[in-house]
Every structure is written in C-alpha cells, then in structure tokens.
C-alpha positions as CSV (number, residue, x, y, z in Angstrom):
1,M,-16.6,-51.3,12.1
2,S,-15.5,-53.9,9.6
3,T,-13.6,-53.1,6.4
4,S,-16.6,-53.9,4.3
5,D,-18.7,-51.4,6.3
6,L,-16.2,-48.7,5.8
7,F,-16.4,-48.9,2.1
8,S,-20.2,-49.3,1.9
9,N,-20.7,-45.6,2.2
10,L,-18.2,-43.9,0.0
11,D,-19.8,-40.5,0.4
12,A,-18.8,-40.6,4.1
13,L,-15.1,-41.1,3.1
14,R,-15.1,-38.2,0.6
15,L,-13.4,-35.0,1.6
16,P,-15.6,-31.9,1.6
17,G,-15.2,-29.1,-0.9
18,N,-12.3,-29.3,-3.3
19,G,-10.8,-32.4,-1.8
20,S,-7.8,-30.6,-0.2
21,G,-8.7,-31.7,3.3
22,G,-8.8,-28.1,4.4
23,G,-11.8,-26.2,5.7
24,S,-12.4,-28.5,8.7
25,G,-11.3,-25.9,11.3
26,V,-7.7,-25.9,9.9
27,R,-6.1,-22.6,9.0
28,E,-2.7,-22.3,7.2
29,H,0.2,-20.7,9.1
30,L,2.0,-18.4,6.7
31,A,5.6,-19.4,7.2
32,H,7.3,-18.1,4.0
33,V,6.8,-14.9,1.9
34,P,9.1,-14.8,-1.1
35,V,10.6,-11.4,-2.1
36,R,10.5,-11.5,-5.9
37,K,8.7,-10.4,-9.1
38,P,5.8,-12.7,-10.0
39,N,7.1,-15.2,-12.6
40,R,6.0,-15.2,-16.2
41,Y,3.5,-18.0,-15.9
42,E,1.7,-16.7,-12.8
43,F,-1.5,-14.7,-12.9
44,F,-1.3,-12.4,-9.9
45,R,-3.1,-9.5,-8.1
46,V,-1.6,-6.7,-6.1
47,H,-3.2,-5.6,-2.9
48,P,-5.1,-2.3,-3.7
49,D,-4.7,-0.7,-0.3
50,P,-1.7,1.7,-0.1
51,V,-1.2,0.6,3.5
52,M,0.0,-2.8,2.1
53,S,3.0,-1.3,0.3
54,L,6.2,0.3,1.5
55,A,8.7,2.6,-0.2
56,T,12.1,1.6,1.3
57,A,15.7,0.6,0.5
58,I,16.9,-2.9,-0.2
59,L,20.2,-4.4,-1.1
60,E,20.3,-7.3,-3.6
61,D,22.9,-10.0,-3.4
62,K,22.7,-11.2,-7.0
63,D,25.3,-14.0,-6.5
64,E,23.3,-15.6,-3.7
65,R,19.9,-14.5,-5.0
66,E,19.0,-12.9,-1.7
67,T,17.3,-9.6,-1.0
68,F,18.0,-7.7,2.2
69,I,16.0,-4.9,3.8
70,V,18.2,-2.2,5.1
71,S,17.5,-0.3,8.4
72,P,17.5,3.5,8.3
73,E,20.6,3.6,10.5
74,M,22.6,1.6,7.8
75,R,21.5,3.5,4.7
76,D,24.4,6.1,4.8
77,A,27.0,3.3,5.3
78,L,25.7,1.5,2.2
79,F,25.1,4.5,0.0
80,G,25.6,3.6,-3.6
81,E,24.7,-0.1,-3.0
82,L,21.0,0.4,-2.1
83,K,18.1,0.1,-4.4
84,P,15.0,2.3,-3.7
85,V,11.9,0.2,-4.2
86,L,8.2,0.0,-3.5
87,L,7.5,-3.3,-1.8
88,V,4.0,-4.3,-2.9
89,M,2.1,-7.3,-1.7
90,F,0.9,-9.7,-4.4
91,I,-1.0,-13.0,-4.5
92,T,-1.0,-15.6,-7.2
93,R,-3.9,-17.8,-8.4
94,Q,-2.3,-20.6,-6.4
95,G,-2.5,-18.5,-3.2
96,V,1.2,-17.7,-3.0
97,V,1.7,-14.4,-1.1
98,G,4.8,-12.5,-2.0
99,M,6.5,-9.1,-1.8
100,W,7.4,-7.6,-5.1
101,P,10.2,-5.0,-5.0
102,L,9.3,-2.5,-7.7
103,A,12.1,-0.2,-8.6
104,L,11.3,3.5,-7.9
105,P,12.2,6.1,-10.5
106,G,15.3,8.0,-9.5
107,E,15.3,11.8,-9.5
108,M,18.3,12.0,-11.8
109,S,18.1,8.6,-13.6
110,R,16.9,8.2,-17.1
111,R,13.7,6.5,-18.0
112,N,13.7,2.7,-17.8
113,D,10.9,1.0,-19.8
114,W,11.3,-2.3,-17.8
115,H,10.6,-0.5,-14.5
116,E,7.8,1.6,-16.1
117,T,6.0,-1.4,-17.4
118,A,6.4,-3.4,-14.2
119,R,4.9,-0.4,-12.3
120,E,2.1,-0.2,-14.8
121,A,1.4,-4.0,-14.4
122,S,1.3,-3.5,-10.6
123,E,-1.3,-0.8,-10.9
124,L,-3.4,-2.9,-13.3
125,A,-3.1,-5.9,-11.0
126,K,-4.9,-4.0,-8.3
127,T,-8.1,-4.5,-10.2
128,F,-7.4,-7.4,-12.6
129,W,-5.6,-10.7,-12.7
130,V,-2.5,-10.1,-14.9
131,R,0.8,-11.8,-15.7
132,L,4.1,-10.4,-17.0
133,S,6.4,-11.7,-19.7
134,A,9.7,-10.1,-20.7
135,D,10.2,-9.1,-24.3
136,T,13.8,-8.2,-25.0
137,S,13.0,-7.0,-28.6
138,L,10.4,-4.6,-27.1
139,G,12.7,-3.6,-24.3
140,A,10.0,-3.9,-21.7
141,Y,7.5,-6.3,-20.1
142,R,4.3,-7.3,-21.9
143,I,1.3,-7.2,-19.6
144,H,-1.3,-9.9,-20.1
145,R,-4.8,-9.6,-18.6
146,A,-6.8,-12.8,-17.8
147,E,-9.4,-13.3,-20.5
148,S,-12.1,-14.6,-18.1
149,E,-13.6,-13.1,-15.0
150,L,-11.6,-14.9,-12.2
151,S,-12.7,-14.8,-8.6
152,E,-11.4,-12.1,-6.3
153,P,-8.3,-13.0,-4.3
154,T,-8.5,-14.0,-0.7
155,W,-5.9,-11.8,1.0
156,P,-4.2,-13.1,4.1
157,P,-5.1,-11.5,7.5
158,Q,-1.6,-10.4,8.3
159,S,-0.6,-6.7,8.3
160,L,2.2,-5.4,6.1
161,G,4.5,-5.4,9.1
162,E,3.8,-9.1,9.8
163,L,4.3,-10.1,6.2
164,L,7.6,-8.2,6.0
165,Q,8.8,-9.9,9.2
166,I,8.2,-13.2,7.6
167,A,9.7,-12.2,4.2
168,F,12.9,-10.7,5.7
169,R,13.2,-13.0,8.7
170,D,16.9,-13.6,8.3
171,R,17.7,-10.9,5.8
172,I,17.9,-7.6,7.7
173,I,21.0,-5.4,7.5
174,D,21.0,-3.3,10.6
175,V,24.6,-3.4,11.9
176,E,28.0,-2.7,10.3
177,T,29.1,-6.2,11.3
178,H,26.5,-7.9,9.1
179,P,28.3,-10.6,7.0
180,F,27.1,-9.1,3.7
181,V,28.4,-5.6,4.7
182,R,31.7,-7.2,5.8
183,R,31.9,-8.9,2.4
184,L,31.3,-5.6,0.6
185,R,34.1,-4.0,2.5
186,G,36.5,-6.8,1.9
187,L,36.5,-7.9,5.6
188,A,35.1,-11.4,5.1
C-alpha cells in the first residue's frame, strides 16, 4: 500500500469510539489503587454494596504520607497509634478506583463534624455523583452534588480483597520488626 492510498480513506485510520484506542479486545490491568480521600475537584461515587467496604485498623505515617493496614496480630502492639476506619471503595469520573479511609466514630470520643460530613458524603455518593470541599469557617466538609444526570459508574470486576491487596501491596504491618514499628519504638 502506498502512502497516498493510506490517506485516501481517513475513516479507516480513525480510532473507534472515543479515540482512546481501547475497546479492541484490550482490558486495563489495575495496578494501583490509592488509599486517600477523593480530592476536592473530583466527582466520585462510592460502591453501594456493603461487601465492598471494610471496618478495620490503619496506621498513618503523616511524614511520609503513607497509610498502612495493620494485621489483627499487631493491633495490641500498636494500641494508641491505630485509627479505626471504614475503608470504602470509590471511583472518580476519570475512572480512578480508590479506597477511602473514613474515620469511624469512637465510643468515648466527642463528635467530629469533619468525620460526620465525610461519612454523610460517602452515603450520598452511593446514589449520586458528589464532590467534597473543606470549609474551615464551617468546620466541616461541604458536599456538592452533580447538577446533571451523569452516567452510572463502571465498577472494576475485582473483589474487595483483590483491591485491598493492590492498595496495600507494600504497606502491611504484620510483624514487630516492620521498619515503621521499629521507628515508633526508637529502634531505627
């Protein structure tokens, strides 16, 4: 085929659909699942199935901006450092799948409006596309619902266990010799 023949039928050169090149028997391999709150500019949905969330304990390294999941065997050893959370699966309009650690209310702790409004946004996001913005003068998150009817999300086929395996691939605290545990104890 000569060069001039190649360009004589531009429709044959066009990519199908949205021009992304996908859809021709190619499926994305999910290699990264961030553990974070959706950012203020992202509309997101939360998976409505309770099977796709997990109440557990995490440890946050604020200096390194890392979140670790803590095995049940290590919870007593890290008492006082752990944060009880509900990990919920979310997806953004751009198709980013993440795990959002929502703080669980403590039995003895006082009310926290930031946590309450985040949990309220999570519930609303099971049905509607929403986004959050922090408002320090309000002392809570503002919840914004999309004004138009947006399409339903396309949830990934992975189970919660598979998503957590990807999200916490190298961030599991399951032994006393873990580098972060050693640092907490002044051993590193």
